[in-house]
C-alpha positions as CSV (number, residue, x, y, z in Angstrom):
1,M,-26.4,75.6,17.6
2,R,-24.3,73.2,15.5
3,A,-21.6,75.9,15.9
4,L,-22.0,75.6,19.7
5,L,-22.2,72.0,19.6
6,V,-18.7,71.6,17.5
7,A,-17.2,74.3,19.8
8,A,-18.3,72.3,23.0
9,I,-17.0,69.2,21.9
10,G,-13.4,70.8,21.0
11,L,-13.2,72.5,24.7
12,F,-14.3,69.1,26.1
13,L,-11.4,67.4,24.1
14,C,-8.9,69.9,24.7
15,A,-9.4,70.7,28.2
16,C,-7.4,69.3,31.2
17,A,-9.2,67.9,34.1
18,I,-8.7,70.5,37.0
19,G,-6.9,69.8,40.0
20,P,-3.7,68.0,41.1
21,D,-2.7,65.0,39.3
22,F,-1.7,62.0,41.4
23,R,2.2,61.2,42.0
24,R,3.2,58.4,44.3
25,P,4.2,60.3,47.9
26,E,8.1,60.6,48.4
27,V,9.3,58.4,51.3
28,A,12.4,57.9,52.7
29,E,13.7,54.5,51.7
30,P,16.4,53.1,53.7
31,P,18.9,51.0,51.8
32,A,18.5,47.8,53.5
33,F,16.0,46.6,56.4
34,R,17.5,47.1,60.0
35,G,18.7,43.7,61.4
36,D,19.5,42.4,57.4
37,A,23.1,41.6,57.8
38,A,23.5,40.9,54.3
39,P,21.1,43.0,52.0
40,A,20.5,41.7,48.6
41,P,17.9,42.2,45.6
42,A,16.3,38.6,46.1
43,S,13.7,38.3,48.6
44,I,11.8,35.3,50.4
45,A,8.7,36.9,49.4
46,D,9.7,36.3,45.6
47,L,8.8,32.7,46.2
48,P,5.5,31.5,45.6
49,W,4.0,30.1,48.7
50,W,3.9,26.4,47.6
51,E,7.6,26.6,47.4
52,L,8.0,28.2,50.2
53,F,6.1,25.5,52.6
54,G,7.6,22.1,52.3
55,D,4.5,19.9,54.0
56,A,2.4,18.3,51.4
57,T,-0.6,18.5,54.1
58,L,0.0,22.0,54.5
59,K,-0.3,22.7,51.1
60,G,-3.3,21.2,50.6
61,L,-4.6,22.8,53.2
62,I,-3.5,26.2,51.9
63,E,-5.0,25.4,48.5
64,E,-8.5,24.4,50.1
65,A,-8.7,27.8,51.9
66,L,-7.8,29.9,48.9
67,T,-10.7,27.9,47.3
68,Q,-13.4,27.9,50.1
69,N,-12.6,30.6,52.6
70,H,-15.5,33.3,53.2
71,D,-13.5,36.3,54.0
72,L,-11.7,35.8,50.6
73,R,-15.2,35.3,48.9
74,I,-16.5,38.7,50.5
75,A,-13.2,40.5,49.3
76,A,-13.9,39.4,45.9
77,S,-17.3,40.4,45.8
78,R,-16.3,44.1,47.3
79,V,-14.0,44.1,44.0
80,E,-16.5,43.6,42.1
81,Q,-18.7,46.0,43.5
82,A,-16.0,48.6,43.1
83,R,-15.5,47.5,39.6
84,Y,-19.3,48.2,38.8
85,A,-18.9,51.7,40.7
86,V,-16.6,52.7,38.2
87,G,-18.9,52.0,35.4
88,I,-21.7,53.8,37.1
89,T,-19.0,57.2,37.3
90,R,-18.0,56.9,34.2
91,A,-21.4,56.7,32.5
92,D,-21.8,60.5,33.2
93,A,-19.6,61.0,30.8
94,L,-21.3,60.0,27.9
95,P,-24.6,60.7,26.3
96,Q,-27.9,59.7,28.0
97,V,-30.6,58.8,25.8
98,G,-34.6,58.4,27.0
99,Y,-37.8,58.6,25.8
100,Q,-41.3,60.1,26.9
101,A,-44.7,59.5,26.3
102,S,-48.3,61.0,27.4
103,A,-52.0,60.8,26.7
104,E,-54.3,63.1,27.6
105,R,-58.2,64.1,27.1
106,G,-59.5,67.3,27.8
107,K,-60.9,70.6,26.7
108,F,-58.7,72.3,24.6
109,S,-58.9,76.1,23.6
110,L,-57.0,78.4,21.1
111,P,-55.1,81.5,23.1
112,D,-57.7,84.1,22.0
113,G,-60.6,81.5,23.0
114,S,-62.2,81.5,19.3
115,V,-62.4,77.7,19.0
116,S,-63.1,75.3,21.8
117,R,-63.2,71.6,21.8
118,T,-63.0,68.4,23.6
119,G,-60.4,65.8,22.4
120,N,-57.2,63.8,23.0
121,L,-53.9,64.7,22.9
122,F,-50.9,61.9,22.2
123,F,-47.3,62.3,22.7
124,G,-44.2,60.4,22.2
125,A,-40.5,61.7,21.8
126,L,-36.7,60.5,22.2
127,Q,-34.5,62.6,24.3
128,T,-30.6,62.7,24.8
129,A,-28.6,64.5,27.5
130,W,-25.0,65.1,27.7
131,E,-23.1,67.1,30.4
132,V,-20.1,68.6,28.5
133,D,-17.1,67.7,31.1
134,L,-15.2,71.2,30.3
135,W,-13.7,71.2,33.6
136,G,-13.0,67.5,34.4
137,R,-15.2,66.7,36.9
138,I,-16.6,63.5,35.8
139,R,-13.1,62.4,34.7
140,R,-12.0,63.4,38.3
141,A,-14.8,61.5,39.7
142,T,-14.0,58.3,37.5
143,E,-10.3,58.4,38.9
144,A,-11.6,58.7,42.5
145,S,-13.7,55.5,41.9
146,L,-10.8,53.8,39.9
147,G,-9.0,54.4,43.1
148,N,-11.3,52.8,45.1
149,L,-11.3,49.9,42.7
150,Y,-7.4,49.7,43.1
151,L,-8.0,49.7,46.7
152,A,-10.4,47.0,47.1
153,E,-8.3,44.8,44.8
154,D,-5.1,45.4,47.0
155,A,-7.6,44.5,50.1
156,R,-8.4,41.5,48.5
157,R,-4.8,40.6,48.0
158,G,-4.0,41.5,51.4
159,V,-6.9,38.9,52.4
160,V,-4.7,36.3,50.2
161,L,-1.6,36.9,51.9
162,S,-3.2,37.0,55.1
163,L,-5.1,33.8,54.4
164,V,-2.0,31.9,53.5
165,T,-0.2,32.6,56.4
166,E,-2.7,32.4,59.0
167,V,-3.4,28.6,58.0
168,A,0.4,28.2,58.0
169,Q,0.7,29.7,61.2
170,A,-2.4,27.9,62.8
171,Y,-1.1,24.7,61.3
172,F,2.3,24.7,62.8
173,E,0.8,25.7,66.2
174,L,-1.1,22.7,66.0
175,R,1.6,20.5,65.5
176,E,3.5,22.2,68.1
177,L,0.3,21.2,70.1
178,D,0.9,17.8,69.0
179,L,4.2,17.5,70.2
180,E,3.5,19.1,73.6
181,L,0.9,16.4,73.9
182,E,3.4,13.6,73.0
183,I,5.9,15.1,75.6
184,A,3.3,15.1,78.4
185,L,2.4,11.6,77.4
186,R,6.1,10.6,77.4
187,T,6.6,12.3,80.6
188,R,3.4,10.8,82.3
189,D,4.8,7.5,81.5
190,S,8.1,8.3,83.1
191,F,6.5,9.6,86.2
192,Q,4.2,6.7,86.4
193,Q,7.1,4.4,86.2
194,T,8.8,6.2,89.1
195,F,5.4,6.1,90.9
196,D,5.2,2.6,90.5
197,L,8.8,1.8,91.7
198,F,8.4,4.1,94.7
199,Q,4.9,2.6,95.5
200,R,6.6,-1.3,95.3
201,Q,9.6,-0.1,97.9
202,L,6.9,1.5,100.0
203,V,4.7,-1.8,100.2
204,G,8.1,-3.7,100.2
205,G,9.2,-1.6,103.3
206,V,12.2,-0.1,101.9
207,G,10.7,3.1,100.5
208,T,9.2,6.0,102.2
209,R,5.7,7.4,102.3
210,L,7.4,11.1,101.4
211,A,8.8,9.5,98.2
212,T,5.7,8.2,97.0
213,A,3.6,11.3,97.8
214,R,6.2,13.4,95.7
215,A,6.2,10.8,92.9
216,E,2.3,10.9,93.0
217,A,2.1,14.7,93.1
218,A,4.4,14.8,90.2
219,L,2.3,12.2,88.2
220,A,-0.6,14.3,89.0
221,N,0.4,17.5,88.1
222,T,1.6,15.9,84.4
223,L,-1.7,14.2,83.9
224,A,-3.5,17.5,84.6
225,T,-2.0,19.2,81.5
226,I,-3.0,16.5,79.3
227,P,-7.0,17.6,79.3
228,D,-5.9,21.0,78.8
229,L,-3.5,20.3,75.9
230,E,-6.5,18.2,74.2
231,R,-8.8,21.2,74.7
232,Q,-6.5,23.6,72.7
233,I,-5.8,21.0,69.8
234,V,-9.5,20.8,69.3
235,A,-9.9,24.6,69.5
236,K,-6.8,24.9,67.1
237,E,-8.2,22.5,64.7
238,N,-11.9,24.6,64.8
239,Q,-9.8,27.7,64.1
240,L,-8.1,25.9,61.0
241,S,-11.4,24.7,59.9
242,I,-13.1,28.0,59.6
243,L,-10.3,29.0,57.9
244,L,-10.6,26.3,55.2
245,G,-14.2,27.2,54.9
246,R,-15.6,24.0,56.6
247,P,-17.6,23.1,59.6
248,P,-15.3,22.3,62.7
249,G,-13.9,18.8,62.3
250,D,-10.4,16.8,62.5
251,I,-7.4,18.3,60.2
252,P,-5.1,15.8,58.7
253,R,-1.4,15.8,60.0
254,G,2.0,15.8,57.8
255,S,5.3,16.6,58.9
256,A,6.1,16.5,62.6
257,L,6.9,19.9,63.8
258,T,10.8,18.9,64.4
259,E,10.6,18.0,60.4
260,Q,9.4,21.1,59.3
261,G,12.2,23.6,58.4
262,F,13.3,26.4,56.0
263,A,16.5,27.5,54.2
264,P,19.1,28.7,56.9
265,E,19.3,32.2,55.0
266,I,16.0,34.0,54.5
267,P,16.7,36.9,52.2
268,A,14.6,39.9,53.1
269,G,15.5,41.9,49.6
270,L,15.2,45.8,49.4
271,P,12.9,48.2,51.0
272,A,11.9,49.6,47.6
273,D,10.8,46.5,46.6
274,L,8.4,46.2,49.8
275,L,6.4,49.5,48.5
276,R,5.3,47.9,45.4
277,R,4.8,44.4,47.0
278,R,3.0,44.9,50.3
279,P,-0.9,45.1,50.2
280,D,-1.5,47.5,52.7
281,V,1.1,50.1,51.4
282,L,-0.6,49.6,48.2
283,Q,-4.0,50.1,49.5
284,A,-2.6,53.4,51.3
285,E,-1.5,54.4,47.9
286,D,-4.7,53.8,46.4
287,A,-6.6,55.9,48.9
288,I,-4.3,58.7,48.1
289,L,-5.2,58.4,44.4
290,A,-9.0,58.1,45.4
291,A,-8.8,61.4,47.8
292,N,-6.5,63.3,45.2
293,A,-9.0,63.1,42.6
294,Q,-11.6,64.0,45.1
295,V,-9.8,67.2,45.5
296,G,-10.3,67.6,41.6
297,V,-14.0,66.9,42.0
298,A,-14.3,69.5,44.5
299,I,-12.6,72.2,42.8
300,A,-15.0,71.7,39.7
301,D,-17.7,72.2,41.5
302,F,-17.0,76.0,41.9
303,F,-17.3,76.2,37.9
304,P,-20.3,76.2,35.7
305,R,-21.4,72.8,34.5
306,I,-22.3,73.1,30.4
307,G,-25.3,70.7,29.3
308,L,-26.7,69.7,25.6
309,T,-30.1,68.4,25.3
310,A,-32.3,67.3,22.1
311,L,-35.6,66.0,21.6
312,Y,-37.6,64.5,18.6
313,G,-41.0,63.2,18.6
314,N,-44.4,63.3,17.5
315,Q,-47.8,64.6,19.0
316,S,-51.4,63.7,17.6
317,S,-54.9,63.8,18.9
318,D,-55.3,60.0,17.4
319,L,-53.2,57.5,18.5
320,D,-52.7,55.7,15.1
321,D,-51.6,59.2,13.6
322,I,-48.8,59.7,15.7
323,V,-46.2,57.7,14.0
324,H,-47.4,58.8,10.5
325,S,-49.0,62.1,10.4
326,G,-48.5,63.4,13.7
327,S,-47.1,67.0,14.2
328,N,-43.2,67.0,14.6
329,V,-41.6,68.0,17.9
330,W,-38.0,68.7,18.0
331,S,-35.8,70.7,20.1
332,I,-31.8,71.3,20.7
333,A,-30.8,73.2,23.6
334,A,-27.8,74.3,25.9
335,A,-27.7,75.0,29.6
336,L,-25.3,76.5,31.1
337,S,-25.7,76.5,35.3
338,G,-23.4,77.5,38.1
339,P,-22.9,78.4,41.8
340,L,-23.5,81.8,42.8
341,F,-23.9,82.2,46.5
342,Q,-23.6,78.6,48.7
343,S,-23.2,79.8,52.0
344,G,-19.5,78.4,52.0
345,R,-21.2,74.8,51.2
346,I,-18.7,74.3,48.1
347,Y,-15.9,75.6,50.0
348,Y,-16.1,74.0,52.9
349,G,-16.5,70.8,50.8
350,Y,-13.2,71.5,48.9
351,K,-11.6,72.1,52.4
352,F,-13.0,69.0,53.6
353,D,-11.6,66.8,50.5
354,K,-8.5,68.6,50.8
355,A,-8.1,67.8,54.4
356,A,-9.2,64.1,53.6
357,W,-6.1,63.7,51.1
358,E,-3.9,65.3,53.8
359,E,-5.0,62.8,56.1
360,S,-4.4,59.7,53.4
361,L,-1.0,60.8,53.1
362,A,-0.1,60.7,56.5
363,V,-1.7,57.2,56.5
364,Y,0.4,56.2,53.7
365,Q,3.5,57.4,55.4
366,Q,2.8,55.5,58.7
367,T,1.9,52.6,56.8
368,V,5.2,52.6,55.4
369,L,7.0,52.9,58.7
370,N,4.8,50.0,59.9
371,A,6.1,48.0,57.4
372,L,9.8,48.3,57.8
373,A,9.5,48.3,61.5
374,E,7.4,44.9,61.1
375,V,10.3,43.4,58.6
376,S,12.9,44.5,60.8
377,S,11.3,43.1,63.8
378,T,10.6,39.7,62.5
379,L,14.3,39.5,60.9
380,V,15.8,40.1,64.4
381,A,13.2,37.7,66.2
382,R,14.6,35.1,63.7
383,Q,18.1,35.7,64.2
384,K,17.5,35.6,68.0
385,L,15.4,32.6,68.2
386,L,17.7,30.7,66.1
387,A,20.3,31.9,68.7
388,S,18.2,30.2,71.7
389,S,17.6,27.2,69.5
390,A,20.9,25.7,69.9
391,E,21.1,26.4,73.8
392,L,17.8,24.9,74.3
393,E,18.8,21.7,72.6
394,R,21.8,21.6,74.8
395,Q,19.7,21.9,77.9
396,V,17.1,19.2,77.0
397,I,20.2,16.7,76.0
398,A,21.8,17.3,79.4
399,L,18.7,17.1,81.4
400,Q,18.0,13.5,79.4
401,D,21.3,12.4,80.5
402,A,20.5,13.6,84.1
403,V,17.5,11.7,84.2
404,S,19.0,8.4,82.8
405,L,22.0,8.7,85.3
406,S,19.4,9.5,88.3
407,N,17.4,6.7,87.6
408,S,20.5,4.3,87.1
409,R,21.9,6.0,90.5
410,F,18.8,5.2,92.4
411,T,18.2,1.8,91.6
412,G,21.7,1.0,92.2
413,G,21.2,2.9,95.7
414,L,23.3,5.5,95.1
415,A,20.8,8.4,94.9
416,N,18.0,9.3,96.7
417,Y,14.3,9.9,95.4
418,Y,14.7,13.6,95.3
419,E,17.5,13.7,92.7
420,V,15.2,11.1,90.5
421,L,12.0,13.7,90.7
422,E,14.2,16.7,90.3
423,S,15.4,15.7,87.1
424,Q,12.5,14.3,85.7
425,Q,10.6,17.7,86.8
426,E,13.2,19.7,85.0
427,L,13.2,18.0,81.5
428,F,9.4,18.4,81.2
429,P,9.4,22.0,80.9
430,A,12.5,22.2,79.1
431,E,11.2,20.0,76.3
432,N,8.1,22.1,76.3
433,A,10.3,25.3,76.0
434,L,12.3,23.7,73.0
435,A,9.3,23.0,71.0
436,R,8.1,26.4,71.7
437,N,11.0,27.9,70.6
438,Q,10.6,25.4,67.3
439,L,7.6,27.0,66.7
440,A,8.0,30.5,67.3
441,T,11.3,30.1,64.7
442,L,8.7,28.6,62.1
443,V,6.4,31.0,62.6
444,S,8.7,34.1,62.2
445,V,9.6,33.0,58.8
446,V,6.0,32.9,58.3
447,Q,5.4,36.5,59.7
448,L,8.5,37.6,57.9
449,Y,6.7,36.3,54.3
450,R,3.7,37.9,55.4
451,A,5.6,41.2,56.4
452,L,7.1,41.6,53.0
453,G,4.0,41.1,50.9
454,G,5.1,37.6,49.6
455,G,2.8,35.0,47.6
456,W,-0.1,36.9,46.1
457,Q,1.4,37.7,42.9
458,A,2.4,34.0,42.0
459,E,-1.0,32.9,43.1
460,E,-2.7,35.1,40.8
461,A,-0.4,34.3,38.1
462,A,-0.9,30.6,38.9
463,H,-4.9,30.7,39.4
464,P,-6.3,33.4,36.8
465,E,-9.7,31.8,36.7
466,R,-9.8,32.9,40.5
467,Y,-8.8,36.1,40.4
468,P,-9.9,37.8,36.7
469,L,-9.4,41.4,37.8
470,R,-5.6,41.8,38.4
471,R,-3.7,45.0,38.7
472,D,-2.2,44.7,35.0
473,A,-5.8,44.2,33.7
474,L,-7.2,47.4,35.9
475,D,-6.2,50.2,33.3
476,A,-7.6,48.0,30.5
477,L,-10.9,47.7,32.1
478,V,-11.3,51.6,32.8
479,P,-8.9,53.5,30.1
480,C,-8.6,56.9,31.3
481,D,-5.8,59.7,30.8
482,G,-2.5,60.3,32.4
483,P,-3.5,61.5,35.8
484,C,-5.6,58.3,37.2
485,E,-2.6,56.0,35.8
486,R,-0.6,54.4,38.6
487,E,3.0,55.3,38.1
């Protein structure tokens, strides 16, 4: 038995885990993102979020969200669950020690029936069992569990990135609604003045009922937009409150929408860096790692399992004597068990895991393509929005001059009411269009930051107490052989 035990340990230490070793899938990486006119290694995603945004109020809101948001807490709890699951799986590779005890009373006879008496029998023993992981089944299962831990951690990083960008986007949308409300109130005052002027002229006998009715209709149309804007503002504040993890309420304001801004040049970086930074791409890679290891587990199921057990204890007819003078009981055993005929269960289980691995590979490749396309789309969107912004500003300036000139001409008797109303009615939607373009330009930068996977690395480095389980600590947490290490 000693020789058998030594041989089993030697085989266990020397054996390699059955099944394919994990390798990061090869994907075609373009030299630059489509739409990036001047590709460079530097990227906006390298900036921490507190350097990306210049509004102090927005920074405070993001910090509050990262501390209080419930979705982030849920993601952190899932990481902890995956962490403990690794420990559960890994424990199967180590010896298991237990105990057993029993107490009986009955009539006991010798096998030949010569002696028969009634009495007690007490038994107590320690026992240990160990499965020799000769084929690496447990190691592969641990590797798969570790892949799920990686996946949960990258999912949490995705929540951090989404939370930062969602708070920023919602805040900019709130400030844009504030600007639209300001425009509506200013337009209301302008239409009110025009209506009052036409009303006075009508009463004085120099105006017409048609001009007054048109002015009143324009004023009513503007007034109707104000309650709807106020409704949207409350809804946006409630959305932000949920992201902040607090009951719906007022949201503090910082810089106006027109005062928000980013650097003229927004570098995207290189596509190769995207694959190592974007959380959803990393999640897809983690899924391949777990599926790849699960294939090894399925292959190992074709081979026999080797187990070693040992037991040592005492038995006695008197409970007081079981420790001191009872009869010793001990055993050492080795067991071998394996499948002979399973009606295809193990085979189809292997094919199932192999198909799941192929699915995870396709999902990874599709995720990479989606990421590249998303970055390209946001880059081009920002370029085109900047081009539109200059023309919209020209339009608003021209219409503001037109309103001023038409009012002067009308009061001087050189123009009719239609000229005044037309210029005012054209200015209102033009100012709203410019405000929405400014919002879209800001949001395009936020979306680019999210598409590039920026922010979570700096967040983890700045607040290690919030994120105790980081990627550089995962391998130390669950040491394993080469196949389960991320390359």
